[in-house]
Steps between C-alpha positions, in 0.01 A plus 500: 500500500813663390648785702746747368765696695282805538222288649734345755601845603151628517398234720813528707583131464847608432630845574826691434517546875468140638334578833192637329432196274267219568770262429701641785203469744454134421870396468566269787776302325793392688746439219624725218401234238150466660451892468592481137259206445220685669562806290466268199170372621368849540621598154340200342161462660294184436232518243256221598299410813638145529863608513404778750322261731793242476748765613265613782476148621864456501555826690256398761654171551820649545388752753331228685834300516732803534671359799623210291728718297862415599661780706850368395460649150552874492558752233865481585493117434328546159760770395800300617382185303425707186834666509667158571349336185630781291835556670791557268717256687645211302392143651781258566611296215463160639229339727674195629823328606829672567428796268193577714720508819773715319226735373350537846849607651570743217147649520515536879845674504554695169131577447386518863243776454338302219480192718357705789222629263419151380487354838284790635266455200473130565369565851233720361432242221440245779262742666309537186459141422392407847266783507343375186466149633315633806275700256411225284421274797287740690326702218429227250191335623185365344318818574763720330378663167609310180716778371699525824542126512645511156749763600596310804543166303746709281682616809521138624639366186772762504617457848504121468763517223798270582740775573270684750405184671871398530618832662219499742580135603866586528429794717271304719766229558780760565682395178469812291865555493688784300572242217130393486394862487728577196402181331127575519561865425644388173185289414245754633636818333551312166142380490314790658706804407256757329589675182507868538489755202799682635731206538735408222405231252582168590763308311372220274579156630708414214725805543806431712553754810839649505468812722468488872158566624432823692433449858302763705561570870298281727484758775357751273240260381401450869480869547274546195288208602416644845374834364123446561279581198801649325482266200185428309452116469317364203335162553662221299359172398816306559567641845362367835446865610244567229215357689582692818480829298116471473464532886299815558203592731198726444329611805 
């Protein structure tokens, strides 16, 4: 069944004044991205019984295991990591040897706000990875619905990437130094940085870079990151935050 905008308004599924809509009454999401994902589900209702039943089974299972959701991951964590992956801060130019040591000194002194933002973001990234590990260990059981297990497996593959495994191990061993943070920052943001429509076109790999890259203020990035629900976050297939966006409860 297809619903047009008028039908949605007549049924009060969505309303110009949010508090009078069905969506508002059933919105128990805890992240900005989760709220947008829930709105998408309301706007694109399922059309067959099998899909509806599969979703109901997944929701029922999540409600029964709600206490297993990691409390370390908050809306702030999600926003910080999303902003970090898209930060307009040029990574260091080298990831090893004397050049890494010199780059670390320069970044910590000349670009101190940028380093502060990266270091703070890494703390949130570690919380996110550890939270996902806990989630996949406690939620992914033989009794879990097949669709949910597929999503959890996708999350498990992402958090077990070499770079994520390495920074967690270094942190656990107390060896996540400033140099290591900048070295892995270079690898992670190059690999997982999301493409945004408003960002400038990337330079082709064959074209030499002449101009100095633009740097943004790290302190400003932190301030923006901590504004709860201020930025709408779109789930991304190449980001470890995309799975967590689907966390929402219907009671």
